[in-house]
Backbone as a ProteinNet text record, in pm:
[ID]
protein_1_A
[PRIMARY]
MDLTGATWRKSTRSGSGGGNCVEVADNLPGIVGVRDSKDPEGPALVFGPVAWRAFVAEVARRP
[TERTIARY]
21561.2	21502.7	21374.1	21318.8	21212.7	21085.5	20988.5	20834.8	20729.5	20757	20674.8	20616.1	20459.1	20411	20355.1	20397.8	20361.6	20251.8	20195	20004.4	20022.1	20001.4	20009.6	19838.5	19880.3	19786.8	19810.3	19678.2	19698.8	19711.7	19806.3	19830.8	19697.5	19666.6	19547.9	19595	19692.5	19733.4	19700.8	19712.9	19684.6	19565.8	19471.4	19300.9	19250.3	19148.4	19057.6	19060.8	19111.5	19129.4	19251.9	19273.8	19404.3	19524	19514.5	19579.4	19711.2	19742	19891.3	19889	19893.6	19849.9	20013	20001.4	20158.9	20092.9	20118.8	20121.2	20205.2	20202	20277.9	20279.5	20397.1	20357.8	20474.1	20426.2	20486.4	20491.9	20416.8	20399.4	20532.5	20618.8	20753.2	20858.5	20916.4	21016.9	21125.1	21156.9	21277.6	21287.5	21187.2	21156.4	21058.2	21023.8	20915.1	20901.8	20822.4	20800.2	20720.8	20729	20682.9	20665.2	20549.1	20497.5	20393.6	20402.9	20328.3	20190.1	20073.6	19983.4	19923.5	19939.6	19920.4	19970.2	20095.6	20224.5	20260.1	20131.3	20167.9	20290.5	20284.8	20397.2	20566.2	20545	20676.8	20762.5	20840.1	20939.6	20907.2	20959.5	20919.6	21044.9	21035.8	21161.3	21156.1	21255.7	21237.5	21357	21294.8	21333.4	21356	21449	21458.7	21365.6	21315.6	21203.8	21246.2	21354.7	21424.3	21423.5	21476.3	21487.5	21331.5	21231.6	21070.5	21023.3	21064.6	21012.1	21068.2	21168.1	21258.1	21180.2	21158	21118.2	20946.1	20889.5	20754	20734.3	20821.9	20799.7	20888.7	20984.5	21017.9	20896.7	20830.6	20766.4	20606.4	20580.5	20453.1	20485.1	20600.4	20664.9	20639.5	20631.1	20621	20448.6	20463.7	20290.3	20244.6
5299.8	5386.8	5449.7	5575.9	5625.4	5597.9	5523	5514.5	5582.8	5664.2	5778.2	5852.2	5843.7	5915.2	5797	5708	5587.1	5558.3	5570.5	5540.4	5387.3	5260.4	5136.8	5082.4	5008.8	4949.8	4796.1	4725.8	4567.2	4541.7	4429	4399.1	4334.3	4340	4257.2	4125.5	4074.7	3962.4	3877.8	3947.8	3911.9	3792.8	3904.5	3771.7	3809.8	3792	3780.8	3686.8	3610.1	3509.9	3419	3356.1	3316.1	3349.1	3541.9	3583.5	3622.4	3589.6	3571.7	3703	3843	3969.2	4024.2	4073.9	4198.2	4342.7	4401.7	4576.7	4617.7	4729.9	4802.8	4962.7	5048.5	5198	5229.3	5303	5372.8	5500	5547.7	5732.7	5796.2	5738.9	5836.3	5826.7	5951.5	5971.3	5851	5793.3	5721.9	5582.9	5558.3	5422.2	5330.9	5196.3	5117.1	5056.7	5051.5	4995.4	4844.6	4750.7	4626.3	4577.9	4540.1	4466.4	4350.7	4301.4	4219.7	4281.6	4261	4318	4276.9	4154.5	4110.6	4152.4	4219.1	4300	4445.9	4505.9	4665.4	4717.8	4701.1	4743.6	4673.3	4550.4	4499.1	4551.2	4454.7	4498.4	4547.1	4600.8	4601.7	4618.5	4549.6	4572	4712.1	4752.5	4905	4852.9	4888.8	4870.8	4998.2	5014	5137.7	5129	5206.9	5182.6	5107.5	5145.2	5027	4887.7	4843.9	4711.9	4676.9	4751.4	4721.2	4675	4752.5	4706.8	4588.2	4575.7	4470	4318.5	4337.8	4227.4	4199.4	4287.4	4290.2	4224.7	4267.3	4217.6	4057.3	4026.8	3896	3815	3855.6	3756.6	3759.7	3832	3860.7	3775.1	3719.2	3642.9	3475.6	3464	3327.6	3282.9	3172.3	3087.8	3107.4
10467.9	10363.1	10418.1	10420.4	10458.6	10389.8	10405.6	10306.4	10393.4	10487.3	10499.7	10380.7	10413.4	10285.8	10156.1	10189.6	10060.6	10094.8	9946.2	9941.2	9901.3	9963.2	9931.6	9867.3	9764.7	9703.1	9704.3	9689.1	9702.7	9548.3	9521.2	9405.2	9320.1	9207.8	9086.1	9135.6	9131.6	9116.9	9244.5	9383.4	9503.1	9536.4	9447.7	9467	9609	9651.3	9734.4	9845.9	9817.5	9936.4	9961.5	10051.6	10102.6	10204.2	10209.6	10275.4	10220.9	10133.5	10039.9	9967.4	10041	9923.1	9973.3	9849.7	9798.2	9804.2	9860.4	9846.6	9790.5	9714.6	9638	9630.3	9685.9	9686	9558.7	9489.5	9359.1	9349.2	9470	9449.7	9512.9	9542.8	9645	9532.4	9505	9407.2	9372.3	9309.8	9271.4	9365.2	9417	9479.7	9466.9	9475.6	9485.5	9618.5	9686.4	9809.2	9780.2	9861.2	9836.5	9972.8	10023.6	10171.7	10177.9	10247	10287.7	10373.8	10319.9	10350.1	10473.5	10522.2	10673.4	10760.6	10727.2	10829.4	10766.8	10747	10721.3	10826	10970.6	10995.9	10976.8	10922.3	10917.4	10832.5	10776.7	10667.4	10551.4	10467.3	10317.7	10210.2	10108.7	10026.7	9935.5	9901.7	9847.8	9700	9590.5	9438	9399	9319.7	9207.1	9110.9	9088	8949.3	8819.9	8733	8655	8738.6	8847	8866.4	8923	8934.9	8956.2	8832.5	8747.9	8625.8	8551.7	8555.8	8493.2	8600.3	8754.1	8795.1	8765	8713.1	8700.7	8542.3	8468.3	8319.8	8360.5	8403.6	8452.4	8507.7	8554.3	8626.3	8537.6	8453.7	8359	8253.5	8240	8123.7	8169.9	8304	8331.5	8344	8316.6	8290.2	8445.1
[MASK]
+++++++++++++++++++++++++++++++++++++++++++++++++++++++++++++++

């Protein structure tokens, strides 16, 4: 999947310390990219928008 042109943003849940940061790119049509901010040239996960919304909704329900 080509993520050229992705605009990455750091998750607000990542916080500012510890180095465990997730970045999300949701500006590309039909896909949402997720990567480790410590390794921006490394692999990224790619989700469809419906799957991404379901994932975020499930995570939000957890304590």
